[in-house]
Steps between C-alpha positions, in 0.01 A plus 500: 500500500500865387653754735489880523853639530582850621833669424589846631737749340602835650607809309588850613228763499703693242518207255289458185192316626350443153818335374543294817142373481544412131817302579326305777195430281717374213708281731187359658307421184796361306600247765455140391359416843199736497150359466389727213132415532485638855498872588820683588568854620767746609390715793677822599515672837740704711682346795765592755805274491780550754388858560480587129195545281480263206250381241406133516395314189324179604473245220230235547445207266416133503744224414396180325603284794608561859838342425582796271456768769869563573608458137238758401616747768861459389418525129295818539754661735787430259302644207417815697864544602608471133226745389 
């Protein structure tokens, strides 16, 4: 019933990567839907989006049950946007 969920966030190449990664990590690990006994990670790489360079932060974590996938995505996204 567990499911790995991937959520992508883009920031500008001139933005504070350390702070952005911290915000994503905190949002990810504080969500009530995360399966805390399973591994999680935030991966960073550069991408081109609509002709612009950006930095992608890819959050990956497991949820306790497949039915929480969308709620988890929404919860983490809202927390990142507030951060």
